[in-house]
Every structure is written in structure tokens, then in C-alpha cells.
N, C-alpha and C positions, 0 to 999 in steps of 0.2 A: 785329553791332554790335560796335566796340571799346570794351571795357572802361574806362571812368575809371581811371587811374594813380594812384598815391599820389608825389606830385611834393614830400616835403618839404624844400624850398630851406633852411628855417632849421638844419636841423637832419640831422644824418651820424652815422656810429657812431665814427668819428675826428677826430684834432685839427684837421680843417680852418678853414681861415680864408678871410677874403676874400677873397683871390688865390686861392686854391685852386678856392674856390665856383666864380670868374672864368673861370677858365681852362677849367676843366673843360668849362663854357657852351660857349666858343669851339670845345675841342675835337666838344664832339659836335654841334655845328651843322657841323664841316666832316667829320663822318665820317656814313657811310650805315651802314656795320655800326651803331655805335652806336645810330642811332634806328634801324633792324630791331628790334634786340634791347630796345630800350625796347619797344614795340607789340607785338612779337610773344611776349616773355616771358613766362613762368609765374607770375612772383611781380609782385602789384598792386606791391610797392614796388621792383622793376627799376632804373628809374631813379637813385633817390639810392644804391643798392646797385652799380652802372655808376660811379657820383661817387668811392665809398668804395675801390672795387677801383681805379679810377686813381691817387687820393690815394695809397694805398697803395706803389703801382710805384710813381709820380714825387717824391712828399716825399723831402726828407734823413731826417727819421726820425718817421715814420707812428705813432700811435699810437691804440691804444682809449679812447676817448673816459671822462673819470675823471667827468664828471656822470651826472645820470639821461639815461638811453634812452628815450623815448617807445615804449610799447605799438606802435606800429604801424612801430617799425623793430627791434624785436628779431628777427622775422626775417633783416634784413639784418646785427646783430650776432653772429648765431650763424654764419653765411658767414666773415664780418670775421674771427673769431676762431679757425676751423680755416686760413682761408690763410694769416693775419699767421704763428701758430704753428708751421707746417710748417716742417719744420726744413729745404729746402733754400730756401724761401720768401727770405733775405739773399742768397744765390745768384743767384735772378730778381734781385735788387731791383739787383745787380752791371752787369746789363745794361739794365735800364730806368728807375735812380733818374737826374731831371732831363735824360731826353731823352724829348723830346716825341713822337717819330717810336714809336720801341718802346714806350712807355708806351702810348698810344691804340691800337699794335697790340696788346700785351699786355693790356691792358682788352679787347676785343672777343674775345680769343680764351678769357680768363678766362670773362666771359659768357657766352658761346658752350658751352663743358665744363661749366660750373655749369646754366646750364639744361640741359643732355640730362642731365646726373645727375637730375636735380630730375626731369626729367620719367621718366626708368627706374625711380627710387626711389618716384613715386607708383605706378608699374603695378605695383611688387612690395607696394606696403603699404596696405590697404585705408583703414586708419585716416587713414593722411597724403592718400589721395584724397577721401576724403568731408570731411575737413576745407577742403580747396583748393575743393571743388566747393560747399561751404557759402559761404564767403568770396567767392568769385565772384558767389552769388546774393543774397548781401547787397551787390556791388556794382550788381549788374543793376539791382536796386530802389532805391539810394541814385543813382543817376542817373537814374532816372527819374523819382524825387521831385525832382532838380534840375533838371532839365531841364522839368520843370511849374511848379518855383516859383523858378527861375531859380540859378545858379551860385552855389555856396555856402550854397542853402537846404535842404538835405535833412534828414532826420529827425535830429534832437541825437540822440535816442534808438539809432534807426541805426547814426550816426556812431561812437557808445560801445563798441557791440555789437561793429562791424566791428576797430575797435581792440584789442578785449577777442580778439576770435576771433586775431586776428594776434599779439598776444602769446601765446596758445599755441601755434599754430602755431611763434613761435621756437621755443617749448620742444622741441616734436615733433622739430622740424627738427636739436635740438643733441641730441638723443635719436639721431636718423636716422643723425646727422655720427660719430659716437663709434662707431655698431655698424660703420658703412661708412667708417670712418676710408681705408681703406686704396685705396679704388674711389676715393675723389675726391681724394686726394692723388697716382694714377695720372692722372686727369684733369688734376689742375693742373699736373703734368709736362709730362704731352703740351701744354698749352695752351703754355705757356713754348718747348717744342721745337718749336711750328710760328711763335712769333712770330718766334722767330731764323732759322730758315729762311724765312721773309718777307721780311726785312730784308734777309738775305745774297742771295734772288734780286735786290732789289729794287738794290741794289749793283751785282750783276753785270749790272743792264738798264741801268744811268744810267750806270755807271764806262766809264770812256776803255780805251784801252792802256797805260797806268800804271800800275806797280805801287801799288797801294795808291789808287787815282784813284776810288771807289765814294765813299768817304765824304767825298770833298774835292766832286763831282758832285751828290753828295744835298745838301750844303750851297747848291745854288743855285737847288734848284728849291725853292717855296715849300711848306711846311708840307700847306697845302690839299690841294696835287695828290701830293705825297709819299705822303698818307693814303688819295684815291683810287688810284693805282696799286698803292698796297700791296696795299688790298681786291682789287682786281681780282687779283692774284696769286693771293692767299690763298684766292680763291672761284672761279678759274678755272684749270683743272688745264693747259691750253697754254700760258697765260701763266705759268706757272710753268718750265714747260719750255722756253719760247724765251729766258726771262732765266737758268736753267739750262746753255742750248747757247752764249748770248751770252756769259755769264761765259767757260765753255770755249774760243771760239774768239777772245775781246778778248785772253786768256793766250797764244794759239799767234802770235796778230797783234803782239802785243808783241813774243814772242822773234824773229820773223822778220823785224820792222822792226831791232829792235837787232842782229842778225847781218849783216843787208844794210848797217844804217849801220858796221859793223866791218870789214866788207868792200869797203866803198867806200874808203875811206880806205887799207884797205891796199895795194890799186889803184892809186890817183891821186899821189901823193907830196904833197908841199908846196909852197904859193905866200903868198903875201903880201896879209892885208884884215884887216878885225876882226869876223870872225864869234867872238863869243867861246862858242860850243859847241865850233866848231872848233881851238881855240887848243894851240898844243902845249904836253905838260906843260914841256919848258923855258920857255915865254914867260908860265906862268902862276905858276914861281918865280919870275923876275926878279919879276914884280909884288906877289909877299910880302914879298919883302926888301927894306929901309927903302933901301938905298943907289942899285938898280935900281928902284927904283919910276915914281920923275919919269920918268926914260928908256923907262919901258913905254909909260905914260900916254899922253906925246908921240907915243909911234910906234902906239899903237894909233888917236887920234885922227887921224893921218893915214893909217892903215889897210895901216902896212907891219911889222906883225906877222907872224910867221911861223902858219901853220894849214896843217892840212888839207885838200890838196884834193879834190873829190868832183865826179868826174865818171864817175861808175859806168858802164856799158856796160849797161845797164837797156832789157829790153824796152819798158816802159811808162814814162811819164815822170811829173810831178809835177804835170801839170792836173787838172783837176776829173773827176771820177768817172760814169758811167754805167752801171748796173746793171741789166742786163734778164734780170726773173726768171722763169721758166717757172712759172706755174699752170696749166695744165692738169689735169687731171681724175686723170693717174698722177703728178701730183704731191702729191697731197694728204697722203701716207702722207711725204714728205719735210717737210713744212709747218712745223712747226717748229724744226728743224734749219735748214731756208731763212731762216727770219726772225732766227735766232739769227746766223745768217752773215752776214747784212745788215745785221743791228745792231754787228755787228766792223767790216763795210769802213764805216760810219759814222764808227765811232769814232775809226777811223783819220785819214776827213775832217775830222771836228773837232780833233783835234791837229795838223792841218798846214793848216788851216782851209783846206782846198776843198770847193769846192763837190759837190754830191751829188744826183744825180737818179736816183730809181728806178721802172723801167716795168715792173708787173708784166702780164703777157701769158698767154693761150691765144690765142682766136680775137676778142681785144679785149683792150681795154689800161685803164688807170689807170694816171698819172702823176703821182709827188709827188715834187717838189724840196724839196732843204733846204741852205739859206745856210750855208755850210761846216760842212756835216755836223750839225749842230743839229737837233737831234729833240726838240719837247716829247713831255709826258707824254700827253696827250690824243693828238699822235700814235703812239705806241707802243699805244695802246688801239686803235687805227683800224686800224692793220697789221697786230696779232693778229687782227683780226676778219674781215680781208680774206682772200679766196681767192676766183677767177675760176672752175674749174671752164673745163667744153668742152674744144675740140680745141687743137692746133697750128699760128700761122701765124707764120713766123718774117720774113718780109718787114714785117708789120705794126709788130714793135716795133724793129726795125732803122729801119726810113722813119723811126718817132718820136725814133729817140736822134738820126739824124742830123739832126732840127727841131730838138731841143734844144738840137745841138751849133755851131747854126748862130746860135745867139743868144751874144752878145760874151761872156758872163760864162763861157759853156761849152766857148769855143775851147780846142782843143786838149784834150777830152777823150779820157778814157781810157774804154774802151765793156768790161764785163767781160758776158758772153753765158753764162747759165745756161742747161741746157736737159737735158731725161729723153728726148726725143722726135726723129722725123725729117720733116722736110717737104721738100718739091720747090719751087725757088728758080727763077724764069726768069732767064736769061743777061743779058735786058736788064736788069732789075735788077740783079744782081748786079757789070755793067759800070758801070752807074751808081752803086752803093753806093762800090765800089772806088773811083773818082773820087774823088766826093765825099770818101769817108774820106783819100785820099792828100793833096788840096787841105789841109783840116781842119788834117792832121799829128796823125790821131787814128790807136790803134791796137786792135785785138779780141783780149781772151781770154778763150776760149769752153772750159768747162766742160761737159765730155758725161757726163752719169750712167746710163752702160749702154744706150749705144743707138749707132747707127753716128754717125762723124765723117765721115763723104764731104762730107755738105753744107757745114757750119761749115767745112770747112776751104777753102772757095771765098770766104769774108768774113772768113778772120781769121787775125791774126798770127802769133797761137799757141792751138793746141788742146792738152787736158789731158783726158784718159780717165780718169773718178775711180768711184769701186762709189754712194757718197753725200758728203755734206757735210762727215762725219768721215774721208774720206778725205786722205792724206796731200797729194792733189795739189791739190787743190782750195785747200790753204795757198799754193798758189801766188798768188793774187790778193790774198793779206795783205803781198804784196811791192811793189806799186806804190806 
């Protein structure tokens, strides 16, 4: 049976106002991490404590209340004094102040570390353990009386005894915090480090291939989804690994795309048109000069301004992308890498507004389609938790890929086929597949991980042998 929590909504130990209390309630409803702490935390006053931790991280000028602190919140006062008097606290606030996401993540992390620290102190201090056991016994008795007499109708004497016990616990914890100041400060420093790491991982996961795009993409996601995804990253090791790989691969993809763009311009010469991103520097100079600006604007509207021509001799085009990703049992060791690689490809598709289809395969398939490469937070969580296992069947995903390409929006799609296995494919299948591929003007780039390339060469336009996804050869896919 869960103990009744003390939810003193009218009081906190800080200078919180109506807005602060209302905003924390909204954040609390969005955060499973906060709700779990409220249920499982050691302190009866854990919920108002979380509210005060949040306010201390979020508010412009949080201060301890100058008014009388209720007896049952003396415990919270002891913790908040220690947190806010820490010499590093203002540095923490530079990261969380007026930042909904950072302050929400930070509250969960500070709450978790405070709870763990308290459990450890209780194990080492017999008096503290007895005090907390007595409080829990009072709570159980009070809860029983309220169940019998109705909510709020427990014994007044028992309620007063509980408040007095909480006040005594506050005094005891104040002494414990003084005696173990270093360990608590270390716990809070670790909480802030994990908060920053979680937000960085979230930006890596959501960001595109543009420099600094993580913050911009983050703002497009509803706060509830930001918090949900951040808590998944914080609690799920693989989600963090996927985010870290995605961040690395997106940086590489950005460099590959930038290099390709430059090379294309150098090869192709000059033409006339009005694509502002390809205008010659000379034309931009004419626009900035007041005497020549009107003439530039007239020629720009008529499509007669000089710009770089782009007719790069690339193997792959600019159509939709279909990624066939091997998820047979042997690929499990590269699962986080492969999903980070997939998210980097999707970020290219999103930036270039290209449709993206992911076909996971083993001896079965799962297909996911993303219009213009846009992936929702729930899709990311689903992708991270999906792994097929079993053996390898090449014909199955290739058939699925061709079926997708037959759809109008996936016409002329580029297929990227990734496998670490080997499979036999019938000649009749190869003949039919290659014919359809030519008819649909599609190309296949195959990345083969530590295995024979013999079979994939029969249906691919280009084959690259790689050791893993972090091999430079795999980055060829980012040039599409």
C-alpha cells in the first residue's frame, strides 16, 4: 500500500508565486519521471520538494521564503538551503534558468540523486532510519483513520504528532547534510552533468545536418514530447547510444553534403536562373549596391541572373530514399550504430524534403514511411525498441523496396541496402528486379559489413565493403 504523501500546495520553502505553482503542475503532468519520484520517494514531502527544486532551477531570482516555514516542510527547507547555498548552484542555473526542458530534466535528476543520497544516509545512520520508520508508521495509521472516517478526517493529534516528527527530521537532516556536505554536493554535480548530457543527446537525436540545428529542431517539438524523449534517453542506455551515434553521423553527413555541393559547383560552370542559393558572388554584389539593385531585381525576376550550374555526375539522384537495413541476429552488436546511421540519413531527407522509407529485414520485414524524412518522437522510441533477429533473406526486402518504389511519391527512389550477411538469390529474381530497377530509374548502393559482396554485386549499382557503420566507406551513403 502506497503511503499518503504530504501535498502542501499552499506552501513551499521558496518565494514561489501562483504562476510558479501552476507551471510546475503542468510540468509534473508531462513528466513520468516526476510522477514516479512522487510515488516512490523516501520523503513524505517529496512532491512539494520537487516543486521547490524546479522553481530553484527555473525562476529568475529564487530565494528561500522569509515567512514561517510549516513544521512539515522543515525537511524540504534543509535540502533547499543546501542545494541553493552550494557554490556551483549559480553555474547550474545558467543552464536551466527560464528553460522549460532543462529545468524539468534537472528536477528529475536532482530529485533522483537526493533520494538515493537519503537512502544511503539512512543505511549508515540508525537514528535517522528509526526516525523515518516512525514517520512512515504514523502515516500508515493516519491513512487508515482517513479511510475509515473520510479524507481529511484523521486524528488531529496524530496529524500534529506527524508534523512535529517531520520538524525533528528536518533538524536531523540539517545536521546530516552538514556532516556529509561533500557527498551531497557531489550528487548534485552529477545530477547537473547528467542533465546536460541528456539535453545534448536529445539535440543530437532531433537535430538535422545543419550546424546548430539541434536547438531549432527542439523548439518545433511539443514540450510534452521533449520531456518524454529526454526521460527515455536518461533511463535507456541504448537510446543514449543511438543519440550519440546519430550526432556523430549527422556531423559527417553535413561535411559530405557540403563537400559534394562545392565539388558540383566547380565541375558544372555557370548558367542563368534565379536560385538564390546558387547565385554568383558578383550578382550578390550588384544587389547590395543601390545603383545596380533595380537592374539585378529585374533580371532575377526574369530568371536572367548568373548562377552556378549543378549537373554533378553522381551515381545516385535526388529522389526519395529507401533504406533496407539488415536486422538479422548477427547485426545486434551494431544495432545502436545502425539506428544512429539511419537517423542521419533521415535528417538529409528532411533537409532536402525527400520522402524516406525504412525497411528493416531478416527473414521478415517491417516497413516505416516518413514523409520528407520527418520522424516524430514516438517514432524514434519505437525505432529504438525494434529489432527483428532471425536469419537473412535478401529477396524479401528488395521486393518490398520495389513495391514501395511503384508508389507515385517514391518514383526514382535511391535504394541503400545494408547487410552483414550472405544469401543466395535466384537468377529469375535478379533478372526481374534489375529490369524493374532500370524501368523505375532507381539505383542501389550496397554497404556490406564484413561479408562477401558476391551476391549484392548482382543487384547493386555500387558496392562498398565496410567494417562497421563508423567506417569511412559507409559515409558514401551521405553523399546521396
